[in-house]
C-alpha positions, 0 to 999 in steps of 0.5 A: 392650327396655322393657316397652310399657305403652301402645299404640304405633305401630311405625314400618314401612320396607322390609327391607334386607340390613344388617337380616338379623342382627336378623330372623334372631334373632327368626326363630330365637326364633319358630319351631322350623323358621325361614326361612334368611337366604338364604330372606330374601335372595332375597326382597329380592333378588327385589323382594318387599315386605319390611318391618320393624316397629321401636320406638325404631330396634329391629327388632321384627318384620318381614312378607314378602309379594307382590302380583300379579294383584290378589292378595296372598300373606303369606309371613311375619309375626312379631313378637319373641315377647317382645313378642307379645300387645300388638297389634303383630302386628295392627298389621303385618298392618293394615299389610300389608293397607293396602299390599296395597289400594294395589296394587289387591289384592282378596284376601290369602292366607296359609298357617299350621300348625294348631299355630299358634293365636295366629296362627290367632286373629289371622287369624280375628279379622281377617276371614280364612277358611279356604279349604283345606289344604296336606297335609304342608306344613311340616317338623315335629318328627315328619314334616310338618304340614298348612298351612291356607290362609286368604284374606281379600277386601279390596275391589275 
C-alpha cells in the first residue's frame, strides 16, 4: 500500500467470512498471540458487530464489538502495523463509539495488555479510564499477562 500523506477517511463496512484471509494477515502481523480465524468466524456467525476499515478497497483494519444492555464491549480493534501512527486507529475507534451510541450504549468497556503502550495512549487520549485489572488474562511469552480494564461513559 502506498504511503498515506494526507488525512484520509477509511470506508467502514461489515466484515464478511471472505475477508478473513486479509484480516488474519493483519492479526498475525500485529499480535504475538493473535486471535484464530475460528474466533473471527464465531464472532461473525454470532452476530457481533464485526467491521472492517478499507482504503482503496484494501482492508487496513477491523473492529469486533458487542452491544448489550446499554453497554458496548470492544473485543478487538486493530490497524495494519504498517499503517499505524497515522490516526487510523483513532478513526476506527470513533466509528465504534458512534455505533455504540446508535445502539443506546452509555458505556464502552475494553481490555488491553499493560505492555501495549500505544493502545493505552490511544484509549486514554479518547477519555477511557482504568477501572480494573484482570489478573493473568492474556497468554505471554513467559506465563500470563494481566489485562487492564478501561471504560468510557458515552452519554445517556
